[in-house]
C-alpha positions in Angstrom: -20.6 -13.0 21.4 -22.1 -9.5 22.0 -23.9 -8.0 19.3 -22.0 -4.6 20.0 -19.8 -3.3 17.1 -16.2 -2.3 17.0 -17.2 0.1 14.7 -17.7 4.1 14.7 -21.8 4.4 16.1 -24.5 4.5 13.6 -22.0 3.3 10.3 -24.7 1.1 8.8 -27.4 4.5 8.4 -24.4 6.0 5.8 -25.2 3.0 3.2 -28.5 3.6 0.8 -30.3 1.0 1.6 -32.4 1.1 -1.3 -29.7 1.6 -3.7 -28.2 -1.6 -3.0 -28.8 -4.8 -2.5 -26.9 -6.6 0.2 -24.3 -6.1 3.0 -21.0 -8.2 2.0 -17.9 -8.3 4.9 -14.6 -8.9 2.9 -12.0 -9.7 5.2 -8.4 -8.8 4.0 -10.3 -6.3 1.6 -7.1 -4.3 1.0 -5.1 -6.7 -0.3 -4.4 -8.1 -4.1 -8.0 -10.3 -4.4 -9.8 -8.5 -0.9 -9.6 -5.3 -3.1 -10.0 -6.5 -6.7 -13.2 -8.6 -5.4 -14.3 -5.3 -3.3 -14.3 -3.2 -6.2 -16.3 -5.9 -8.2 -18.9 -6.1 -5.7 -19.4 -2.2 -5.0 -19.8 -2.5 -9.3 -22.4 -5.0 -8.7 -24.6 -3.0 -6.4 -23.7 -4.2 -3.3 -22.8 -2.6 0.2 -19.3 -3.6 0.8 -17.2 -3.7 4.9 -13.7 -3.9 4.1 -11.4 -4.8 7.2 -8.0 -5.2 7.1 -5.3 -4.6 9.4 -3.2 -3.1 6.8 -0.2 -5.8 7.3 0.2 -6.8 3.7 -3.1 -4.6 2.7 -2.3 -1.7 1.0 -4.7 1.6 1.1 -4.0 2.5 -2.1 -5.8 -0.5 -3.6 -8.7 0.7 -2.0 -7.9 4.4 -2.5 -10.8 5.0 -5.5 -13.6 3.4 -3.3 -13.2 5.6 0.3 -15.5 8.1 -1.2 -18.4 5.7 -2.7 -21.4 5.5 -0.8 -21.5 1.9 -0.4 -18.2 1.7 1.1 -16.9 1.3 4.6 -13.3 0.8 5.2 -12.6 -0.6 8.9 -8.8 -1.0 10.4 -8.8 -3.9 12.0 -7.2 -7.2 12.7 -9.4 -10.2 13.3 -7.6 -12.3 15.1 -9.4 -9.7 17.7 -13.0 -9.8 18.2 -15.1 -7.9 17.0 -19.0 -7.4 16.6 -21.6 -5.5 13.7 -24.6 -3.2 13.9 -27.1 -3.9 11.2 -27.7 -7.1 8.3 -24.9 -9.2 7.2 -25.3 -11.0 4.4 -22.1 -12.4 3.3 -18.7 -12.7 4.4 -15.3 -13.5 2.7 -12.4 -14.4 4.6 -9.6 -13.0 2.3 -7.5 -12.1 5.5 -4.1 -14.0 5.6 -0.8 -12.9 3.7 -0.3 -15.7 1.3 3.1 -14.4 0.5 6.0 -17.0 1.7 8.5 -14.1 2.7 5.6 -12.3 4.7 3.8 -14.6 6.4 7.3 -16.5 7.2 8.5 -12.7 9.3 5.8 -13.5 11.7 4.4 -17.1 11.9 2.6 -17.4 14.7 0.2 -14.6 14.0 0.3 -15.8 10.5 -1.6 -18.8 12.5 -3.7 -17.2 14.4 -4.8 -14.8 11.8 -6.1 -18.1 10.2 -7.2 -19.9 13.6 -8.6 -17.1 15.6 -10.0 -14.5 13.1 -11.4 -17.6 11.3 -13.1 -18.1 14.7 -14.2 -14.5 15.2 -15.5 -14.0 11.5 -17.7 -17.4 12.0 -19.1 -15.6 15.3 -20.6 -13.1 12.9 -21.6 -15.2 10.8 -23.7 -17.5 13.0 -24.9 -14.1 14.6 -26.2 -12.7 11.3 -27.4 -16.0 9.6 -24.9 -14.8 6.9 -22.9 -17.4 4.3 -19.5 -17.3 5.0 -16.5 -18.2 2.5 -13.2 -19.2 3.3 -10.2 -18.8 1.5 -8.3 -21.8 1.4 -5.1 -22.6 -0.6 -3.4 -24.9 -3.0 -1.2 -25.3 -0.3 -3.2 -27.7 2.2 -1.3 -29.8 -0.7 2.0 -29.7 0.3 4.8 -30.9 -1.9 2.4 -33.2 -3.5 2.4 -36.4 -4.9 0.1 -36.5 -7.4 -0.8 -34.3 -10.1 -3.3 -32.7 -11.3 -4.2 -32.2 -7.2 -7.8 -33.1 -6.7 -10.1 -32.0 -3.3 -9.8 -35.6 -2.5 -5.9 -35.8 -2.2 -5.0 -34.9 1.4 -1.5 -33.9 0.7 1.8 -34.2 1.7 2.6 -31.0 4.3 5.5 -30.9 7.1 4.1 -29.5 10.5 6.9 -28.4 11.8 8.4 -26.5 8.4 9.3 -22.8 7.2 5.8 -22.8 5.4 3.7 -25.0 8.1 2.2 -21.7 10.1 0.7 -20.8 6.4 0.0 -24.3 5.3 -1.0 -26.2 8.7 -3.2 -22.8 9.5 -5.4 -23.2 6.2 -5.8 -27.1 6.7 -7.1 -26.1 10.4 -9.5 -23.7 9.1 -10.9 -25.8 7.1 -11.5 -28.3 9.6 -13.1 -25.2 11.7 -15.4 -24.3 8.8 -16.6 -28.2 8.2 -17.6 -28.4 12.1 -19.5 -25.2 12.1 -21.1 -26.2 9.2 -22.1 -29.5 10.7 -22.9 -28.9 14.0 -24.1 -25.2 13.9 -25.7 -25.5 10.2 -23.8 -21.9 9.6 -23.8 -22.0 5.1 -19.5 -22.2 4.6 -17.9 -22.4 1.2 -14.3 -23.2 1.1 -12.1 -22.3 -1.5 -8.8 -24.0 -2.4 -7.3 -20.8 -4.4 -3.7 -21.8 -6.3 -1.5 -19.3 -7.7 -3.4 -16.1 -8.7 -1.7 -12.9 -10.2 -2.5 -9.5 -11.8 -3.3 -5.8 -11.0 -3.2 -4.7 -6.9 -0.4 -7.0 -6.7 2.5 -6.0 -3.7 5.8 -5.1 -6.0 7.3 -6.7 -3.2 5.1 -9.1 -2.5 7.5 -11.7 -2.8 5.9 -14.2 -4.9 7.1 -15.4 -8.4 5.7 -13.3 -10.7 5.8 -10.3 -8.8 9.4 -10.7 -8.7 9.9 -11.3 -12.0 8.0 -8.6 -13.4 9.7 -6.0 -11.2 13.0 -7.2 -11.5 12.9 -7.8 -15.4 11.7 -3.9 -15.7 14.7 -2.5 -13.3 17.0 -4.5 -15.5 18.2 -6.9 -12.2 18.6 -10.8 -12.8 15.6 -13.0 -12.9 15.6 -14.9 -9.6 15.1 -18.3 -9.9 15.3 -21.3 -6.8 15.8 -24.2 -7.3 17.0 -25.5 -11.1 13.5 -24.1 -12.7 11.6 -27.5 -13.0 9.6 -26.9 -10.6 5.7 -26.3 -11.6 2.9 -23.5 -10.6 -0.8 -22.9 -12.6 -1.5 -19.0 -13.0 -5.0 -17.8 -12.4 -5.5 -14.1 -13.4 -7.6 -11.9 -11.0 -10.3 -11.7 -12.8 -10.7 -15.1 -13.5 -10.7 -16.0 -10.0 -13.0 -13.4 -8.4 -15.5 -15.1 -11.0 -15.2 -18.4 -9.5 -15.2 -17.4 -5.8 -18.2 -15.4 -6.5 -19.5 -18.5 -8.1 -19.2 -20.4 -5.6 -20.7 -17.8 -2.6 -23.6 -17.4 -4.9 -24.0 -21.2 -5.7 -27.3 -22.9 -4.2 -27.1 -24.2 -0.6 -28.9 -27.6 -1.5 -26.5 -28.5 -4.4 -24.7 -31.8 -3.0 -21.5 -31.0 -0.8 -21.5 -27.4 -1.5 -19.9 -27.0 1.6 -16.8 -29.0 0.8 -13.6 -27.4 -0.5 -13.8 -26.5 -4.5 -10.3 -26.0 -6.2 -10.3 -23.0 -8.1 -6.9 -22.1 -10.7 -6.0 -22.3 -14.0 -4.7 -26.0 -14.5 -2.1 -24.3 -17.2 1.2 -25.7 -15.9 4.2 -24.0 -16.6 8.2 -24.3 -14.7 9.1 -21.3 -13.4 12.0 -21.2 -15.7 9.4 -21.1 -18.6 7.7 -18.0 -16.9 11.0 -16.1 -16.2 11.6 -16.3 -20.0 7.9 -15.2 -20.7 8.1 -12.3 -18.5 12.0 -11.2 -20.3 10.5 -11.8 -23.7 7.6 -9.4 -22.7 9.1 -6.9 -21.2 12.2 -6.5 -23.6 14.9 -7.5 -20.2 18.1 -7.7 -21.2 19.0 -9.1 -17.6 20.4 -12.4 -16.6 18.3 -15.5 -15.0 20.4 -16.8 -11.9 20.2 -19.8 -10.0 19.8 -20.3 -6.0 19.3 -23.1 -3.6 15.5 -24.1 -3.4 13.7 -23.3 0.0 13.1 -26.0 2.5 9.4 -27.5 1.5 9.1 -25.6 -1.6 6.8 -27.6 -3.5 8.0 -29.3 -6.9 4.6 -29.0 -9.0 1.4 -27.3 -8.7 -1.4 -27.9 -10.7 -5.1 -27.7 -9.9 -7.8 -30.5 -11.1 -10.8 -28.3 -11.5 -13.5 -30.8 -12.2 -15.5 -29.9 -9.5 -15.9 -26.2 -10.0 -16.5 -27.0 -13.5 -19.4 -29.6 -12.1 -20.9 -27.7 -9.2 -20.2 -24.0 -10.3 -19.8 -23.9 -14.2 -16.7 -22.0 -13.7 -13.3 -22.4 -15.5 -10.6 -19.9 -16.1 -10.9 -18.4 -19.8 -7.7 -15.9 -19.6 -4.6 -17.5 -20.5 -1.3 -16.3 -18.9 0.7 -14.4 -21.6 -2.6 -12.4 -21.7 -2.8 -12.1 -18.4 0.5 -10.6 -18.0 0.0 -8.2 -20.9 -2.5 -7.1 -18.3 -0.3 -7.0 -15.5 2.5 -5.7 -16.5 1.9 -2.2 -17.3 0.3 -2.0 -13.7 3.8 -2.9 -12.2 6.1 -0.2 -14.4 3.6 2.3 -13.1 3.8 1.0 -9.9 7.8 1.3 -10.2 7.3 4.8 -12.0 5.4 5.9 -8.6 8.7 5.5 -6.9 6.8 2.5 -4.9 9.2 -0.5 -5.4 12.2 0.1 -2.5 14.3 -3.2 -3.1 13.9 -6.6 -4.6 14.2 -10.2 -3.3 14.3 -13.8 -4.4 11.4 -15.4 -6.4 9.4 -17.3 -4.4 6.3 -19.2 -5.8 
């Protein structure tokens, strides 16, 4: 790949190299987790290059960073090849829709983002001798037959179902990262992210936490799919950032550090419990209504984080109720600003 950059000429000269430590790319940096990560990195004194096509990322998520001298945003779809002039030390690949309604709306592009986008970022990592982290997902376990799910579990995924464009795209990307590390010695990290929530989520994200909170705040019925017994484990975004950064910063000499690592909160809640908690915390009077369970919707999801504890010394600290206390005001502000246009059912 050519080192010719798609960025505007001389973009690296805008950075104050004396005042910052490293240059870090965050692909998908205007998204929920990505934008929170960009802010965390900037606050730590890093130079951040945020790449996003804004298909699901939102410009308001990074509005507070745009004027910062060590932050640069570039509108680009990582499915298209690109190069970067100047040094790059680390790359976080967070660039793929994670909301089922959104990734199912254009499944081919979702799959291309996972595979072709990863190829393009790995090329940059190889050229720049940069460490690269792939945001994989608990969805690689499909509808699991065991609980909790450890990294050694190979999962039960339907390769031709409505969620397959995301699930299989992430599984294939893990293989790609494995081979690029094995054959080309690229320094790779793979994080299997479990359900994450917190400020900067899109109110129209379509996932269960955002849907329940927005529905409750708007006095709409809280939509539960199935009988509400299916479970998820919810990790507050600040805990997730701690895990991602710990994995990125871990010593390359650690055994199997290039293998997948579960990052999530092992606390397990069913959908009915979550709906009742949200309704209580928002003082909502709305009913809970039940709709048929979508095809391939997992019945249980809980991470085994033993590997993250051993390798990284990481575990989450924010319980669900406390995390919701920090998240609900964000959604209330979003609604007051008139940014919620419609609500659908909750898919976890």
